[in-house]
N, C-alpha and C positions, 0 to 999 in steps of 0.2 A: 775248461780243462787248462791247467797250467803246463805250458810247454816252453822250454827255453828257445830263444832265437839263435843261440850260438851252437855250433857243432862242426864236426869234421868227419869225412868219410873218404876212404881211398880203396880201390880194388883194381885187380888186373885179371882179365879173362883171356885165356889162350884157346884158340881153335886151330885146326890144321892150316887154314888159309890166312889167319890174321890174329894179332894180339891187340887187345883194347885195354887201355889204362884210363881210369876215371878218378878224378879228385874233386871233391865238393867241399867248399868252405862256406860257412854261414855265420854272420855277425849281426849285431843289432842294427836296426834301421827303422825309421818311423813308418815307412811303407814297404812294399815289396819291390826290390831292385835286383834284377837278375842279369847276370853277365855270363855268356857262353863263349868258350874258346874251343872250337872244333875244327878239324882239318877241312880245307876247302872241298875236298872230295866227298865229305859227308855233310855239306851245308844243307842239303835237301831234307835231312832228318831233324834239323834244329827245331822247327815248329812242333814236331811230336815230342821232342825232349822238353820243350817249354811247357807243353800241356801236362806232361808227367809231373813236372816240378810244381806247377800250380795246384795240382791235386793234393800235394803234401805240405806245401808251405804257403802261408797267407801273408806273412810279414817278415822283413829282414833283408839284408843284402847277401845274396847268394852268388858265389862264383863256381861255375862248373867247367872243368878243364878236361878235354878228351884227347887222347893220343892214340893213333892207329898205326900199327906196323903190319903191312901185308907181306905175305910170303910168295906172292905170285908176281911175275913181271907184268907191269901195267903200262899203259900209255895214256896221256891226258886226252880227255874227250870234251869238246866244247859244243854245246847245243844252243842255238839262238832261240829266244822266246819270241817267235814271229808275231804272236798276238799282241804282245806288249809293244814290240817295235812298230807294228802297223798303227796302233793307237797313238803312240808317241809321234810318229811321222805325221799323222793326221792333225794332231794338236799343233805341231810346229808349222804345218802348212797354213792352218787357220791364223796362227799368230803372225806369219809372214804377210799374208794377205791384208791383215789389219795394221801392218807396219810396226809391229811390236818387236820383232826380231828379224835378223838377216842371216843369210847363209844356209847351207844344206847340212843335214845330219851326217856326221863323220864317224868313222870307226872309233876315233878317240872318245867321242861322246858316249858311245855304247860301252866302252871299257870302263867308264866312270860310273856306270849304272849297274848295280848288282842284279837288278831284275831283268836285264836285257839278255843274259846268257847264263847257262848252267855249266859249271866246270866240274868234271868228275874224273875218276880214274877207272879205266876199263882194262881188263886183262888182254894180253896179246891174243889175237884170234877172234876178238869181238864178242866173246861170251859174256853177257851182262849178269848172269846169275851170281857169280862171286861178289860183285859190287852190291847187289841187293842183300846178300847174306851179311856183308860187313855192316850195312846200315842197320839190319836187324840186331846184329851183335852189339853195336853201339847203343841202340835203344834199350836192349835188355840189361846191358852193363850199367847204364845211367840209372835205370829203374832200381836196380839192386843197390847202387850207391846211395840213392835217395832214401831207400828203405833203411839202410844202415844209419844214415844221417838222422832220420826220424827217430830211430831207436835211441840214439845218443841224446837228442833233444828232449825226448820224453823222460829219460833217466835224469838229465840235468833239471828238467822241470819238476821232478819229484823232490829234489833238494830245495829248489826255490819254494815249492809249496809248503814244505815242512818249516822252513825259516819264516815265511810270511804268516803261516798259521800261528806260530809261536808269538810273533810280534803282534798279530791281531789280538790274541788272547791277552797279552800285556796291555795293549791299548784299551781293551774292554774293561779291564780292572781299573786302569787310570781314570776312565770316563765315569765309572760308578763312584770311585772315590771323589772325583771332582764334583759330581752331582750332590753327594752327601755334604761335602765341604761348602758348596754353594747354598744348600738349604740351611745349614747351620749359620752361615754368614747372613743370610736373609733374615732369619729369626733374630740373630744378634743385632742386626741393624735396626729392625723394628723395635726391639727393646731399648736400644740407645736413644732412638728418636722419642719414644714415649717417655723415657726418663727425663730427657731434656725438656720436653714440652711440659712435663709435670713441674719442673723447676721454674719455668717461665710463668706457669699458671698461678704461682703464688704471688707474682708481681703484677700480672696483667690478667684481667678477666677474659676467659676464652670459652668457646663452646666445645666441651670435651668430646661430644659425639662427632662433630665436624673434624676436629683435630685428629681423632682416632682413625676416621675414614681416610684422611689425607696421609697419615703415617703409613697405613696399610697400602695405599696406592703407590707411595714412593718405594716401599719395600718390595712390592711386586715387580717393579722395574728390573730388579736383579734376579728375577725368577727365570731359570733356564730349563725348566721341565720340558717345554716343547722342543727345544734344540736337542736335549738329551734323548728324547723319544725318536727324533729323526736320525740321530747318530746310531742308535740301536738298530733302526731300520737299515742304515747303510751297512752295518756289520752283518746283518742277516742277508742282505743282497750280495755281499761279498761271497758268502758261502754258496749261494745259488749260482753265481757266475763261475766259481772255481770248480764246481761239481758238474757243470754242463759239458757237453762234448765239444762245442765250438771254441775257437781261440778267444781269449778274454783279456789280453794285455791292454788294449786301448780302453776297454770298459773299466778295468781296474784302475787305470791311471785317472780316468774321469771321476771315478768314485772317490779316490783319494783327494782329489781337488775339492769335492763336496764336503768330505770330512774336515778338511783344513778350514773351509769357510765356517763350518759349525764351531770349530774350536776357536776361531777368531771372534765369533759372536760370544762364546763363553767368556773370553777375556774382556770384552767390552761391557758385559752385563753383570757377571758374577762378582760377588764380594764375600770375603771370608778368609779365615786363616788357612794357609797352605794352598789356596786356589791358584795363585800365580805359579807356584812351584809345580803343581800338577799340570797346568796348562803348558808350561815349558817342556816338561817330560813327554806329554802327549804329542806336541809338535815335533819333538826330536824323534820320537818313534815313528810318526807319520813320514818324516823325511827319509828315514832308513827304509821304510816300506816302499816309498816312491822310487828310491834308487834301485831296489830289487825288481820292481815292476818294469823298469826300463829294459830288463832282460827277458820279459815274458812276451811270447808271441801274441 
């Protein structure tokens, strides 16, 4: 399935206790690169947000920005991760015993480690329920924004698919014309060689059968029928990839590289009128397709 890597989505959800705004931007990237910007009070929900994103996006650079405005009076809450701190202290004690480090674990050390504590906002009175509701609201808002982003990427992918399909059809016509020109060139080369050998035979006695076999062998070196058959197979594989459900951007990029190799082989082997012209046109069309495929997930 052809889906664009670029897209944008933005939404705002309002509830009695909070307002959540989400912005998602996606651009081209070779791999999946995700950046989240969420309030510190909602840091605990980030792993769930990342899981939601990975269900919808497999490649590209994606930036997710979340803003939360609560309508309740809150106070900061700091909770120590005692399990992590105990494990860290044990590791440092072992390191000190071995002479690798010196000094005790300080509060400053803990502040530099995000795993050591959880900072959140709690409403005055100690009721934790509103905080949980805000996290759920953030998760639901991001999920909706990602759905909107996916809709846009599918729509843009449709335009890419139409353009690539048209270029592929043009390329197929060029390859068939190139195959015809190469066949005509091979036949013409064989005729020229036989004519030249005939002229020489009037001056030097030669074995006509042996010469004819050698002429055919030389002419066959310009035969590109195998390469043309492989290229047709690449075009059929292209259709299979674009009609499948999974992302196909990387596979299409690799397939274009294989097509380019075949065309380079055409240029080194084929001989005939208009062969070079059609090879140049085919390579130009492949380059345009390659530029478009860089936008496909």
